C-alpha beads as a LAMMPS data file, in Angstrom:
LAMMPS data file: protein, C-alpha beads

223 atoms
222 bonds

1 atom types
1 bond types

-500.0 500.0 xlo xhi
-500.0 500.0 ylo yhi
-500.0 500.0 zlo zhi

Masses

1 110.0

Atoms # bond

1 1 1 199.330 27.348 -60.173
2 1 1 199.358 27.697 -63.793
3 1 1 196.134 29.483 -63.852
4 1 1 197.415 32.050 -61.460
5 1 1 200.387 32.452 -64.032
6 1 1 198.157 33.151 -66.545
7 1 1 196.090 35.276 -64.500
8 1 1 199.432 37.230 -63.213
9 1 1 201.013 37.465 -66.513
10 1 1 197.457 38.675 -68.083
11 1 1 196.820 41.469 -65.025
12 1 1 200.770 42.467 -65.877
13 1 1 200.143 43.253 -69.700
14 1 1 196.678 44.631 -68.706
15 1 1 197.916 47.396 -66.207
16 1 1 200.598 48.575 -68.403
17 1 1 198.089 49.400 -71.092
18 1 1 195.241 50.473 -69.153
19 1 1 196.449 54.401 -68.511
20 1 1 196.329 54.549 -72.297
21 1 1 192.778 53.768 -72.713
22 1 1 190.151 54.804 -70.098
23 1 1 187.426 52.606 -68.637
24 1 1 185.066 55.569 -68.339
25 1 1 184.495 55.834 -72.205
26 1 1 184.633 53.839 -74.869
27 1 1 187.323 53.708 -77.854
28 1 1 185.418 54.467 -80.790
29 1 1 188.052 55.000 -83.456
30 1 1 191.606 53.896 -83.757
31 1 1 192.483 56.534 -85.863
32 1 1 194.819 54.425 -88.365
33 1 1 192.214 53.029 -90.448
34 1 1 189.721 54.568 -93.347
35 1 1 186.163 54.750 -91.089
36 1 1 183.188 56.369 -92.196
37 1 1 181.516 58.333 -89.279
38 1 1 177.948 57.795 -90.778
39 1 1 176.206 54.684 -92.226
40 1 1 175.614 55.556 -96.016
41 1 1 172.345 54.981 -97.462
42 1 1 169.108 54.094 -96.042
43 1 1 166.301 50.934 -95.761
44 1 1 169.132 48.459 -94.581
45 1 1 168.914 44.976 -94.415
46 1 1 171.148 44.453 -90.740
47 1 1 173.120 41.786 -89.413
48 1 1 174.575 41.406 -85.990
49 1 1 177.103 38.586 -85.631
50 1 1 178.873 38.232 -82.797
51 1 1 181.470 35.981 -81.134
52 1 1 181.325 35.303 -77.302
53 1 1 182.733 32.695 -75.063
54 1 1 181.624 33.167 -71.651
55 1 1 183.142 30.665 -69.361
56 1 1 181.067 29.081 -66.717
57 1 1 182.945 30.397 -63.621
58 1 1 183.119 33.872 -65.332
59 1 1 186.940 33.974 -64.882
60 1 1 188.577 35.101 -67.715
61 1 1 191.719 37.337 -67.460
62 1 1 193.767 36.419 -70.394
63 1 1 190.888 37.698 -73.061
64 1 1 188.425 39.794 -71.195
65 1 1 185.611 39.749 -68.530
66 1 1 183.283 37.099 -70.053
67 1 1 180.171 37.294 -68.324
68 1 1 177.878 40.425 -67.480
69 1 1 174.413 40.399 -65.495
70 1 1 171.871 42.875 -66.568
71 1 1 168.566 43.208 -64.559
72 1 1 169.074 39.742 -63.444
73 1 1 169.880 38.130 -66.871
74 1 1 173.193 36.688 -67.700
75 1 1 174.962 37.086 -70.739
76 1 1 178.259 37.087 -72.373
77 1 1 179.746 40.462 -72.522
78 1 1 179.821 40.877 -76.341
79 1 1 176.448 38.955 -76.435
80 1 1 175.125 41.905 -74.672
81 1 1 176.340 44.396 -76.307
82 1 1 175.099 42.433 -79.669
83 1 1 171.504 42.367 -77.786
84 1 1 171.012 45.722 -77.619
85 1 1 172.553 46.724 -80.938
86 1 1 169.859 43.905 -82.507
87 1 1 166.905 45.351 -80.023
88 1 1 167.507 48.733 -81.109
89 1 1 167.915 48.319 -85.048
90 1 1 165.983 45.366 -85.504
91 1 1 168.830 43.614 -86.996
92 1 1 168.910 39.732 -87.420
93 1 1 171.226 38.275 -84.717
94 1 1 173.833 35.017 -85.280
95 1 1 176.418 33.683 -82.771
96 1 1 179.623 32.944 -84.413
97 1 1 180.072 29.494 -83.150
98 1 1 183.264 27.215 -83.762
99 1 1 182.489 23.264 -85.030
100 1 1 184.754 22.189 -82.069
101 1 1 183.365 24.214 -79.283
102 1 1 186.338 25.878 -77.397
103 1 1 186.779 24.171 -73.649
104 1 1 184.666 25.242 -70.789
105 1 1 187.376 25.986 -68.375
106 1 1 190.305 29.008 -68.191
107 1 1 193.279 26.732 -68.525
108 1 1 192.127 24.603 -71.551
109 1 1 190.614 28.299 -73.369
110 1 1 193.679 30.080 -72.654
111 1 1 195.897 27.858 -74.053
112 1 1 193.782 26.787 -77.176
113 1 1 193.493 30.636 -78.104
114 1 1 196.862 31.201 -77.627
115 1 1 197.879 27.875 -79.725
116 1 1 195.832 29.280 -82.894
117 1 1 197.227 32.949 -82.562
118 1 1 200.761 31.764 -82.402
119 1 1 200.087 29.375 -85.300
120 1 1 197.655 31.524 -87.355
121 1 1 194.876 28.443 -86.997
122 1 1 191.327 29.695 -88.419
123 1 1 189.040 27.034 -86.568
124 1 1 186.422 25.796 -88.673
125 1 1 183.117 27.162 -88.134
126 1 1 179.387 25.539 -87.357
127 1 1 177.911 29.034 -88.215
128 1 1 175.691 28.782 -91.290
129 1 1 174.017 32.179 -92.702
130 1 1 172.146 30.725 -95.913
131 1 1 170.911 34.432 -96.757
132 1 1 174.191 36.363 -96.089
133 1 1 174.148 37.941 -99.237
134 1 1 170.617 39.743 -98.325
135 1 1 172.388 41.489 -95.755
136 1 1 173.908 45.133 -96.719
137 1 1 175.173 46.491 -93.249
138 1 1 177.068 43.811 -90.673
139 1 1 178.012 44.289 -87.467
140 1 1 180.901 42.439 -86.119
141 1 1 181.548 41.998 -82.429
142 1 1 184.298 40.184 -80.567
143 1 1 186.575 40.273 -77.127
144 1 1 189.846 40.906 -77.351
145 1 1 191.812 37.594 -77.024
146 1 1 195.374 37.728 -76.357
147 1 1 195.519 41.445 -78.088
148 1 1 193.425 40.568 -81.136
149 1 1 190.659 39.120 -82.330
150 1 1 189.826 35.488 -81.726
151 1 1 190.841 33.494 -84.733
152 1 1 187.302 32.160 -84.987
153 1 1 187.021 35.532 -86.441
154 1 1 189.233 35.239 -88.912
155 1 1 187.400 32.240 -89.975
156 1 1 184.145 34.314 -90.110
157 1 1 185.814 36.365 -92.578
158 1 1 187.289 33.680 -94.443
159 1 1 183.635 32.069 -94.715
160 1 1 181.542 34.829 -95.361
161 1 1 182.443 37.292 -97.978
162 1 1 181.936 41.054 -96.591
163 1 1 183.320 42.800 -99.612
164 1 1 180.928 45.845 -100.746
165 1 1 179.005 45.381 -97.694
166 1 1 178.985 48.011 -94.732
167 1 1 180.861 46.555 -91.506
168 1 1 180.649 48.095 -88.223
169 1 1 182.733 46.767 -85.585
170 1 1 182.670 46.245 -81.689
171 1 1 184.354 44.977 -78.788
172 1 1 184.900 44.436 -75.147
173 1 1 188.472 44.543 -73.750
174 1 1 190.446 44.720 -70.706
175 1 1 192.066 47.820 -71.270
176 1 1 193.847 47.289 -74.529
177 1 1 191.037 48.779 -76.646
178 1 1 190.973 48.047 -80.200
179 1 1 193.882 46.264 -80.110
180 1 1 194.763 46.908 -83.777
181 1 1 191.616 44.743 -84.748
182 1 1 190.206 47.453 -87.289
183 1 1 193.234 47.390 -89.295
184 1 1 193.389 43.797 -89.185
185 1 1 189.581 43.672 -90.333
186 1 1 190.515 46.255 -93.028
187 1 1 193.474 44.066 -94.361
188 1 1 190.996 41.093 -94.338
189 1 1 188.017 43.267 -96.263
190 1 1 189.530 45.998 -98.160
191 1 1 186.724 46.460 -100.356
192 1 1 184.221 47.096 -97.238
193 1 1 183.354 50.466 -95.967
194 1 1 183.781 50.390 -92.424
195 1 1 182.028 52.624 -89.831
196 1 1 182.924 54.053 -87.009
197 1 1 182.404 51.311 -84.184
198 1 1 182.188 50.609 -80.225
199 1 1 184.899 49.512 -78.241
200 1 1 184.019 49.159 -74.493
201 1 1 186.226 47.952 -71.288
202 1 1 185.190 44.842 -69.457
203 1 1 184.269 46.995 -66.379
204 1 1 181.850 48.835 -67.959
205 1 1 180.007 46.445 -70.178
206 1 1 176.952 46.104 -67.641
207 1 1 176.104 49.591 -67.663
208 1 1 176.843 50.385 -71.341
209 1 1 173.390 50.296 -72.762
210 1 1 172.764 54.180 -73.056
211 1 1 176.422 54.524 -74.727
212 1 1 175.594 51.820 -77.282
213 1 1 172.227 53.584 -77.859
214 1 1 173.956 57.091 -78.258
215 1 1 176.656 55.530 -80.717
216 1 1 174.158 54.128 -82.755
217 1 1 172.298 57.141 -83.369
218 1 1 175.670 58.779 -83.987
219 1 1 176.170 56.320 -86.880
220 1 1 172.834 56.959 -88.285
221 1 1 171.214 53.762 -87.250
222 1 1 168.548 54.923 -84.719
223 1 1 166.437 57.662 -84.928

Bonds

1 1 1 2
2 1 2 3
3 1 3 4
4 1 4 5
5 1 5 6
6 1 6 7
7 1 7 8
8 1 8 9
9 1 9 10
10 1 10 11
11 1 11 12
12 1 12 13
13 1 13 14
14 1 14 15
15 1 15 16
16 1 16 17
17 1 17 18
18 1 18 19
19 1 19 20
20 1 20 21
21 1 21 22
22 1 22 23
23 1 23 24
24 1 24 25
25 1 25 26
26 1 26 27
27 1 27 28
28 1 28 29
29 1 29 30
30 1 30 31
31 1 31 32
32 1 32 33
33 1 33 34
34 1 34 35
35 1 35 36
36 1 36 37
37 1 37 38
38 1 38 39
39 1 39 40
40 1 40 41
41 1 41 42
42 1 42 43
43 1 43 44
44 1 44 45
45 1 45 46
46 1 46 47
47 1 47 48
48 1 48 49
49 1 49 50
50 1 50 51
51 1 51 52
52 1 52 53
53 1 53 54
54 1 54 55
55 1 55 56
56 1 56 57
57 1 57 58
58 1 58 59
59 1 59 60
60 1 60 61
61 1 61 62
62 1 62 63
63 1 63 64
64 1 64 65
65 1 65 66
66 1 66 67
67 1 67 68
68 1 68 69
69 1 69 70
70 1 70 71
71 1 71 72
72 1 72 73
73 1 73 74
74 1 74 75
75 1 75 76
76 1 76 77
77 1 77 78
78 1 78 79
79 1 79 80
80 1 80 81
81 1 81 82
82 1 82 83
83 1 83 84
84 1 84 85
85 1 85 86
86 1 86 87
87 1 87 88
88 1 88 89
89 1 89 90
90 1 90 91
91 1 91 92
92 1 92 93
93 1 93 94
94 1 94 95
95 1 95 96
96 1 96 97
97 1 97 98
98 1 98 99
99 1 99 100
100 1 100 101
101 1 101 102
102 1 102 103
103 1 103 104
104 1 104 105
105 1 105 106
106 1 106 107
107 1 107 108
108 1 108 109
109 1 109 110
110 1 110 111
111 1 111 112
112 1 112 113
113 1 113 114
114 1 114 115
115 1 115 116
116 1 116 117
117 1 117 118
118 1 118 119
119 1 119 120
120 1 120 121
121 1 121 122
122 1 122 123
123 1 123 124
124 1 124 125
125 1 125 126
126 1 126 127
127 1 127 128
128 1 128 129
129 1 129 130
130 1 130 131
131 1 131 132
132 1 132 133
133 1 133 134
134 1 134 135
135 1 135 136
136 1 136 137
137 1 137 138
138 1 138 139
139 1 139 140
140 1 140 141
141 1 141 142
142 1 142 143
143 1 143 144
144 1 144 145
145 1 145 146
146 1 146 147
147 1 147 148
148 1 148 149
149 1 149 150
150 1 150 151
151 1 151 152
152 1 152 153
153 1 153 154
154 1 154 155
155 1 155 156
156 1 156 157
157 1 157 158
158 1 158 159
159 1 159 160
160 1 160 161
161 1 161 162
162 1 162 163
163 1 163 164
164 1 164 165
165 1 165 166
166 1 166 167
167 1 167 168
168 1 168 169
169 1 169 170
170 1 170 171
171 1 171 172
172 1 172 173
173 1 173 174
174 1 174 175
175 1 175 176
176 1 176 177
177 1 177 178
178 1 178 179
179 1 179 180
180 1 180 181
181 1 181 182
182 1 182 183
183 1 183 184
184 1 184 185
185 1 185 186
186 1 186 187
187 1 187 188
188 1 188 189
189 1 189 190
190 1 190 191
191 1 191 192
192 1 192 193
193 1 193 194
194 1 194 195
195 1 195 196
196 1 196 197
197 1 197 198
198 1 198 199
199 1 199 200
200 1 200 201
201 1 201 202
202 1 202 203
203 1 203 204
204 1 204 205
205 1 205 206
206 1 206 207
207 1 207 208
208 1 208 209
209 1 209 210
210 1 210 211
211 1 211 212
212 1 212 213
213 1 213 214
214 1 214 215
215 1 215 216
216 1 216 217
217 1 217 218
218 1 218 219
219 1 219 220
220 1 220 221
221 1 221 222
222 1 222 223
């Protein structure tokens, strides 16, 4: 019963937002944050850092669809976008992981994510990036959880100083678009250069490869 309550509440919220954010096209600019259209400079050292917590049963109505299958291979939805970016740009990839793994079932994951959100809990990370200072361009990817970034993303910005770097966000969502997360990132990293990102509906992630490649070309990250 608890599981179906979460799903019903989530679907009601998403249905109210879905008309404001088309599922056919990516939402690549919130309009309220100072964002560059093209990555400045050349000869970049690129990192693709992403947070993805796909559930074993694929049910993730509160956050976003957690899994996609592309050409027979299974990915977390954010992981798939990160993989396309990494392959196209030659960037190094790292998955953002918490020291205490998240629960593998919907009810417990939703409860923990909501508790972290309401109490501003920044979970400790297991992720280590020894040469982080070497990267000048950092793609940061995440799903939308409870209409914001997962709190593990706040932990990422706590642990790794992105000021002075070029940040390129990307996300998957269930109809709410960026949900104010670009402004949140700007507040956390005021001295970074932010470049036009890529946010796509969960329903379109599995077929998003060409859209991602077009976006990367538009921002000057591929030929």
